[in-house]
C-alpha positions as CSV (number, residue, x, y, z in Angstrom):
1,M,0.0,0.0,0.0
2,P,1.6,3.2,-1.0
3,T,2.2,5.7,1.8
4,K,0.6,9.1,1.6
5,S,3.1,11.8,1.9
6,C,2.4,14.8,4.1
7,P,3.9,18.1,3.1
8,K,6.3,19.4,5.8
9,R,5.0,22.5,7.5
10,K,7.0,25.5,6.4
11,L,8.2,27.5,9.3
12,T,9.1,31.1,8.7
13,P,10.4,33.7,11.2
14,K,8.1,36.6,11.9
15,K,8.4,39.7,13.9
16,L,5.8,40.9,16.4
17,L,6.4,44.4,17.7
18,V,5.3,45.4,21.2
19,S,5.6,48.8,23.0
20,V,5.9,48.6,26.8
21,W,5.6,51.3,29.4
22,W,6.6,50.7,32.9
23,T,7.6,52.4,36.2
24,S,9.6,51.1,39.1
25,A,6.3,49.6,40.4
26,G,5.6,47.5,37.3
27,V,4.1,47.6,33.8
28,V,1.6,50.4,33.2
29,H,0.6,49.6,29.6
30,Y,1.7,47.5,26.7
31,S,0.5,47.3,23.1
32,F,1.1,44.8,20.3
33,L,1.2,46.3,16.8
34,K,-0.7,44.8,14.0
35,S,1.1,42.9,11.3
36,G,3.0,45.3,9.1
37,Q,2.4,48.3,11.4
38,T,5.3,50.4,12.5
39,I,5.7,53.0,15.2
40,T,4.9,56.4,13.8
41,T,4.5,59.7,15.6
42,D,0.7,59.3,15.5
43,V,0.9,55.8,16.9
44,Y,3.3,56.8,19.5
45,Y,1.1,59.7,20.6
46,Q,-2.0,57.4,20.9
47,Q,0.1,55.0,23.0
48,L,1.2,57.9,25.3
49,Q,-2.5,59.0,25.8
50,T,-3.5,55.4,26.7
51,M,-0.5,55.0,29.0
52,L,-1.4,58.3,30.9
53,E,-5.0,57.2,31.3
54,K,-3.9,53.9,32.8
55,L,-1.3,55.6,34.9
56,A,-3.8,58.0,36.5
57,V,-5.7,54.9,37.7
58,K,-2.8,52.7,38.8
59,L,-0.5,55.3,40.2
60,P,-2.3,58.7,40.6
61,T,0.5,60.1,42.7
62,L,2.6,60.2,39.5
63,V,0.3,62.7,38.0
64,N,0.5,65.0,41.0
65,R,3.8,66.1,42.7
66,S,5.9,63.3,41.2
67,T,5.0,64.1,37.6
68,P,5.9,61.3,35.1
69,L,9.3,61.9,33.7
70,L,9.5,60.1,30.4
71,L,12.6,58.2,29.4
72,H,12.6,56.8,25.9
73,D,15.3,55.8,23.3
74,N,16.3,58.0,20.4
75,A,14.3,56.4,17.7
76,R,13.1,58.9,15.1
77,P,9.4,58.7,16.1
78,H,10.4,59.6,19.7
79,T,12.6,62.6,18.7
80,A,10.7,64.1,15.8
81,Q,9.5,67.7,16.2
82,Q,5.9,66.6,15.8
83,T,6.4,64.2,18.8
84,A,8.0,67.0,20.9
85,T,5.0,69.2,20.1
86,K,2.6,66.4,21.2
87,L,4.6,65.9,24.4
88,E,4.1,69.5,25.2
89,D,0.3,69.1,24.6
90,L,0.3,66.3,27.1
91,Q,2.5,68.4,29.5
92,L,4.9,65.5,29.6
93,E,8.5,66.2,30.5
94,Y,11.1,63.9,29.1
95,L,14.8,63.4,29.6
96,R,16.9,65.1,27.0
97,H,19.7,63.2,25.4
98,P,22.4,63.9,22.7
99,P,21.5,62.7,19.2
100,Y,23.2,59.4,19.7
101,S,23.0,57.6,23.0
102,P,24.1,54.0,22.9
103,D,23.2,53.6,26.5
104,L,19.5,54.0,25.5
105,A,19.3,51.1,23.1
106,P,16.0,49.4,24.2
107,T,17.4,45.9,23.5
108,D,20.1,46.6,26.1
109,N,17.6,47.3,28.8
110,H,17.4,44.6,31.5
111,F,13.7,44.2,30.7
112,F,14.3,43.0,27.1
113,R,17.4,41.0,28.0
114,N,15.3,39.0,30.5
115,L,12.4,38.7,28.0
116,D,14.9,37.3,25.4
117,N,16.0,34.7,28.0
118,F,12.4,33.9,28.9
119,L,11.4,33.3,25.3
120,Q,14.6,31.5,24.2
121,G,13.9,28.2,22.5
122,K,10.2,28.7,22.3
123,K,8.2,28.5,19.1
124,F,4.8,29.9,18.5
125,N,2.2,29.2,15.9
126,S,0.1,32.4,16.2
127,D,0.4,36.0,17.4
128,G,-2.0,35.2,20.2
129,A,0.4,32.6,21.6
130,V,3.2,35.2,21.6
131,Q,1.0,37.6,23.5
132,I,0.1,35.0,26.1
133,A,3.8,34.2,26.6
134,F,4.6,37.9,27.0
135,K,1.9,38.3,29.6
136,D,3.3,35.2,31.4
137,F,6.7,36.9,31.4
138,I,5.3,40.0,33.0
139,D,3.2,38.1,35.6
140,S,6.2,36.0,36.6
141,R,8.6,39.0,37.4
142,P,9.4,39.5,41.1
143,N,8.3,42.6,42.9
144,D,11.6,44.4,42.6
145,F,12.3,43.5,39.0
146,F,11.1,46.9,37.7
147,Y,12.8,48.9,40.5
148,V,15.8,50.9,39.3
149,H,19.0,48.9,39.7
150,F,21.1,50.8,42.2
151,R,24.3,49.9,40.3
152,D,22.9,51.6,37.3
153,L,22.7,54.9,39.1
154,T,25.1,57.8,38.8
155,V,25.5,60.5,41.5
156,Y,26.5,64.1,40.6
157,V,28.0,66.1,43.4
158,G,28.6,69.8,43.6
159,M,26.3,70.6,40.7
160,H,24.6,74.0,40.4
161,D,24.0,74.6,36.7
162,R,22.9,71.4,34.9
163,L,24.5,72.5,31.6
164,E,28.0,72.9,33.1
165,N,30.5,70.2,33.9
166,S,31.9,71.6,37.1
167,F,30.7,68.7,39.2
168,I,32.0,65.3,40.5
169,T,30.6,62.1,39.0
170,L,30.4,59.0,41.2
171,R,28.9,55.6,40.7
172,V,26.6,53.8,43.1
173,V,28.0,50.4,44.2
174,N,25.2,49.4,46.6
175,G,21.9,50.6,47.8
176,I,19.6,49.7,50.8
177,K,15.9,50.4,50.4
178,H,13.8,51.2,53.4
179,P,12.7,47.8,54.8
180,Q,9.1,48.9,54.8
181,F,9.0,50.4,51.3
182,T,5.8,49.7,49.5
183,S,4.1,51.1,46.4
184,N,0.3,51.3,46.1
185,A,-2.3,53.0,43.9
186,V,-2.2,56.2,46.0
187,R,1.5,56.8,46.7
188,D,4.8,55.3,47.5
189,I,5.4,54.7,51.2
190,N,8.9,54.9,52.8
191,D,10.3,55.7,49.4
192,I,13.8,56.4,50.6
193,A,17.2,54.6,50.4
194,V,20.8,54.8,51.5
195,L,23.4,54.6,48.7
196,T,27.0,53.5,48.9
197,L,29.3,55.4,46.5
198,N,32.4,53.9,44.7
199,K,34.8,56.3,46.5
200,K,34.9,58.8,49.4
201,L,33.8,62.4,48.8
202,K,36.4,65.1,48.9
203,F,34.9,68.2,50.6
204,T,35.2,71.5,48.8
205,E,33.5,74.9,49.0
206,K,30.7,73.4,46.9
207,V,30.6,70.0,48.6
208,R,30.0,69.9,52.4
209,P,28.5,67.4,54.8
210,I,25.2,68.1,56.5
211,C,24.3,67.2,60.1
212,L,21.5,65.1,61.3
213,P,19.4,66.5,64.1
214,N,18.9,64.7,67.4
215,Q,15.5,63.9,68.9
216,V,15.2,67.0,71.1
217,M,15.8,69.5,68.4
218,D,12.6,71.4,67.5
219,F,12.3,73.0,64.1
220,K,8.7,74.3,64.4
221,N,8.3,78.0,63.6
222,V,11.9,78.0,62.2
223,P,12.5,79.0,58.6
224,L,13.4,75.9,56.6
225,T,15.0,75.8,53.1
226,V,13.9,73.3,50.4
227,A,16.1,73.0,47.3
228,G,16.0,71.3,44.0
229,W,16.0,71.4,40.2
230,G,12.3,70.9,39.9
231,K,9.7,72.9,38.1
232,T,9.0,76.5,39.2
233,R,5.3,76.3,38.8
234,Q,2.5,73.8,38.3
235,G,2.1,72.8,34.7
236,A,5.6,74.0,33.6
237,L,7.0,71.9,30.7
238,T,10.6,71.7,31.9
239,S,12.5,71.6,35.1
240,S,14.9,74.3,36.3
241,R,18.4,74.6,34.8
242,Y,19.8,75.9,38.0
243,L,19.6,74.7,41.6
244,L,16.9,76.8,43.3
245,E,15.7,77.2,46.9
246,T,12.8,78.6,48.8
247,K,11.7,79.1,52.4
248,V,8.9,77.1,54.0
249,Q,7.7,76.3,57.6
250,I,6.5,73.1,59.2
251,V,2.7,72.8,59.3
252,D,1.0,71.1,62.2
253,S,0.3,67.5,61.3
254,D,-3.3,67.5,62.6
255,K,-4.0,70.6,60.6
256,C,-2.4,69.0,57.5
257,R,-4.6,65.9,57.9
258,K,-7.8,68.0,57.9
259,S,-7.6,68.2,54.2
260,S,-10.1,65.9,52.4
261,I,-7.1,64.4,50.6
262,Y,-4.4,64.3,53.3
263,R,-6.1,61.7,55.6
264,D,-4.3,59.9,58.4
265,N,-3.0,57.2,56.1
266,L,-1.5,59.8,53.8
267,V,0.3,61.7,56.6
268,P,1.6,59.0,58.9
269,D,3.7,59.9,62.0
270,T,6.9,59.3,60.0
271,M,6.1,62.2,57.7
272,M,5.6,66.0,58.2
273,C,4.1,68.8,56.2
274,A,5.7,72.1,55.2
275,Y,4.5,75.2,53.4
276,S,4.7,79.0,53.1
277,L,2.3,81.3,51.2
278,G,3.1,80.8,47.5
279,K,6.2,78.8,48.3
280,D,6.6,75.0,48.0
281,A,8.6,72.2,46.4
282,C,7.2,71.2,42.9
283,Q,7.4,68.4,40.4
284,G,11.0,67.1,40.0
285,D,12.1,68.1,43.6
286,S,11.3,64.8,45.2
287,G,14.3,63.4,47.0
288,G,15.7,66.9,47.6
289,P,16.7,68.2,51.1
290,L,14.7,70.2,53.6
291,F,17.3,71.8,55.9
292,S,18.0,74.6,58.4
293,T,20.3,76.0,61.0
294,H,19.1,75.3,64.6
295,R,17.9,78.3,66.6
296,I,19.2,77.0,70.0
297,T,22.8,76.0,69.2
298,H,23.6,79.1,67.1
299,N,26.5,77.1,65.7
300,K,25.7,77.9,62.1
301,K,25.7,74.2,61.3
302,W,23.2,73.0,58.7
303,Y,20.8,70.2,59.7
304,Q,18.8,68.1,57.3
305,V,15.3,68.2,58.7
306,G,13.6,66.2,56.0
307,I,13.5,64.8,52.4
308,V,10.9,65.9,49.8
309,S,8.4,63.2,49.1
310,W,5.2,64.2,47.4
311,G,2.3,66.7,47.3
312,I,-0.7,67.9,45.3
313,D,0.1,70.4,42.7
314,C,2.5,73.2,43.8
315,A,2.1,75.9,46.4
316,M,-1.6,75.4,47.0
317,P,-2.6,76.7,50.4
318,D,-4.7,73.6,51.4
319,Y,-2.1,71.1,50.2
320,P,1.3,71.5,52.0
321,G,4.2,69.5,50.7
322,K,5.0,66.1,52.3
323,Y,8.4,65.3,53.7
324,Y,10.1,62.4,55.5
């Protein structure tokens, strides 16, 4: 009996493009492109709009004080003038880079390196199977996978003008997150860390240590200084080129909690509020210092009183800034 021959299935490689948007807390939005579709300025803009809508639901704190700061590679659709105009329409600030930045190649990012390893050796017979595998990859990532790798961070010391090179560059070799750091839909909690640098700092006129206060020091009714390179007003499109400072004062915690937004769970005992009329930290200042000299010692030493955390808009009377 003659055997019936079956034609061998022809396997051909096929690309399936996906755009992924994530924060340190995880993936916010991803979108698979249709077959033959490419990323254009219009497609990119539509994805940005969808991402921001999802971000407002998943992490609303990022659309308040800690405004989203967009980091993308230098592909043409991302750097075109039309895209820059659309980013301004969305009031999105993005990190500016030179025309060629090899460090920004998306395939070099740890997300895609891990995705390659996850998919290695697998074969798929449909686009849907690829999408399921991609979702499995995201769901299987540990909680700290999307958190910025400390060893990828660079510290600039002694900087005043962001466009000048008169500062010291150091690498981070280790970092310790707060043991009770958590990220939820409202805000990050205990979002502070201690970093170890690759070498000791040399103190100069521009680089000096700051003292930590003891438990008996009282900074109420004392002028405090908050500094940073953040935006100078709510809705500004870019951050400050120069290091700026302004004066604020501590606001009683009970008074701060009376706001309909700043409830007890948003102003825990580990945090404090500070504000002065028309003066406040703003988007991009998070992580900056709140400091002052102490009125009792009169020793002219500077003490770090707090660290900028978050807030609602900028310099609004009913919404003082939050500090650790």
